[in-house]
C-alpha positions in Angstrom: 5.5 -15.8 4.2 4.9 -18.2 7.0 7.8 -19.8 9.0 7.4 -22.5 11.4 9.9 -23.5 14.2 9.5 -26.0 17.1 7.5 -23.7 19.3 6.4 -20.8 17.0 4.6 -19.6 14.0 6.2 -16.6 12.3 3.2 -15.0 10.1 2.1 -12.0 8.0 0.5 -9.6 10.2 -3.1 -8.3 9.0 -5.9 -6.0 10.2 -7.0 -8.7 12.6 -3.8 -8.2 14.8 -4.6 -4.5 15.4 -5.2 -5.3 19.1 -1.9 -7.4 19.5 0.3 -4.9 17.6 -1.2 -2.2 19.9 -0.2 -4.2 23.0 3.2 -4.8 21.6 4.3 -1.6 20.4 2.8 0.5 23.4 4.4 -1.7 25.9 6.6 0.4 28.2 9.2 -2.1 28.6 9.2 -3.1 25.0 9.8 0.8 24.2 12.1 1.5 27.0 15.1 1.2 24.3 13.3 2.2 21.3 12.8 5.7 20.0 9.2 6.0 18.5 5.9 7.3 19.2 3.9 4.2 20.6 0.3 3.8 19.3 -2.4 5.0 21.6 -5.5 3.2 19.8 -6.4 0.4 17.7 -6.5 2.8 14.9 -3.0 3.7 15.3 -1.8 0.0 15.3 -4.3 -0.4 12.1 -2.5 2.4 10.4 1.1 0.7 11.2 -0.2 -2.6 9.8 -1.5 -1.1 6.7 1.9 0.7 6.4 3.8 -2.6 6.9 1.5 -4.5 4.4 2.4 -2.0 1.8 6.2 -2.2 2.5 6.1 -6.2 2.3 4.2 -5.9 -1.0 6.9 -3.4 -2.3 9.6 -5.9 -1.1 10.9 -3.2 1.3 10.6 -5.4 4.3 9.8 -8.9 5.3 7.9 -8.7 8.6 6.3 -11.4 10.9 4.2 -11.5 13.8 5.5 -14.0 16.3 2.9 -16.4 18.0 3.3 -19.7 19.9 2.0 -22.7 17.9 -0.9 -23.3 20.4 -2.1 -19.5 20.3 -3.5 -17.2 17.6 -2.3 -14.0 19.3 0.9 -12.2 18.5 3.5 -12.0 21.3 6.2 -10.1 19.3 7.4 -9.1 15.9 10.5 -9.6 13.9 11.5 -8.3 10.5 14.3 -7.7 7.8 14.4 -4.2 6.7 16.8 -1.2 5.4 17.8 -3.3 2.5 21.2 -2.3 0.8 20.7 -1.1 -2.7 22.1 -4.3 -4.1 19.9 -6.3 -1.8 23.0 -8.0 -0.2 22.6 -6.5 3.3 19.6 -5.7 5.7 19.0 -5.0 9.2 16.8 -7.2 11.6 14.5 -5.8 14.1 12.6 -7.4 16.8 10.3 -7.0 19.9 8.7 -9.3 22.3 6.2 -8.8 25.2 8.1 -8.9 28.6 5.8 -12.0 29.6 7.8 -14.2 27.0 11.3 -12.8 27.7 14.2 -15.1 28.9 12.4 -18.2 27.5 14.4 -18.8 24.2 11.4 -17.5 22.1 13.2 -14.5 20.2 16.4 -16.6 19.9 14.3 -19.3 18.0 12.6 -16.6 16.0 15.9 -14.9 15.1 17.5 -18.3 14.0 14.6 -18.9 11.5 14.6 -15.3 10.2 18.5 -15.3 9.7 18.0 -18.7 7.9 15.4 -16.9 5.7 17.6 -14.0 5.1 20.8 -16.0 4.2 19.2 -18.9 2.3 16.1 -17.4 0.7 17.0 -13.7 0.2 20.5 -14.6 -0.4 21.9 -11.7 1.9 25.6 -11.7 2.7 25.2 -9.7 5.9 22.6 -9.0 8.4 22.9 -5.9 10.8 21.2 -5.3 14.0 21.3 -2.1 16.0 20.6 -2.0 19.7 20.9 0.4 22.7 24.1 -0.2 24.7 22.1 -0.7 27.8 19.8 -3.3 26.3 21.5 -6.4 27.8 18.8 -8.8 26.8 19.2 -7.7 23.0 23.0 -7.7 23.4 23.1 -11.3 24.9 20.5 -12.6 22.1 22.8 -11.2 19.4 26.2 -12.4 20.7 24.4 -16.0 21.4 23.4 -15.9 17.8 27.0 -15.2 16.5 26.6 -11.7 15.8 29.9 -9.6 16.3 30.0 -6.2 17.9 31.1 -3.7 15.4 33.3 -1.5 17.6 34.1 0.9 14.6 30.5 1.5 13.1 28.2 3.9 14.5 24.5 4.4 14.1 24.2 7.8 12.8 22.0 9.9 14.7 21.7 7.3 17.6 25.0 7.4 19.6 23.6 5.1 22.4 23.2 2.4 19.8 25.7 -0.2 19.2 26.1 -2.1 16.0 26.0 -5.8 15.5 26.7 -7.6 12.2 26.4 -11.4 11.0 28.0 -12.4 7.7 26.8 -15.4 5.8 29.2 -18.4 6.0 30.7 -18.4 2.6 
């Protein structure tokens, strides 16, 4: 599933993106607020790509690599995953290389994915979990009309805040 915006192409990731995925998912700035074991080699990145491809095929996730229209390399990723059993709720996740921060790129990608989630997948609510110290992520979510859910907690991750966006009914 490919989505185009004014400046971006959101596209399916494949084996040819192993180097880009390694670069994104092993970046220290990208990983500062994420609890995961970063890939160390192209093989690790390839393993991740194959896992994602299987999850996309099984409709467990919708996952896109983000690239600028004039480039083929990926500069980030964005996904909808952790769908509720009734497929009315999902979580959004995203990451972007630091060189592209503060340029409106993730906001542009997020708007396109929210549109896809609400209008193509017919979701009623999209959640986002972000570290309470991740000011860029909090700002992105608030700018895109997410609401901080003060009473909700991210089980097992007490430093995370929960944001939600409901479909305009």
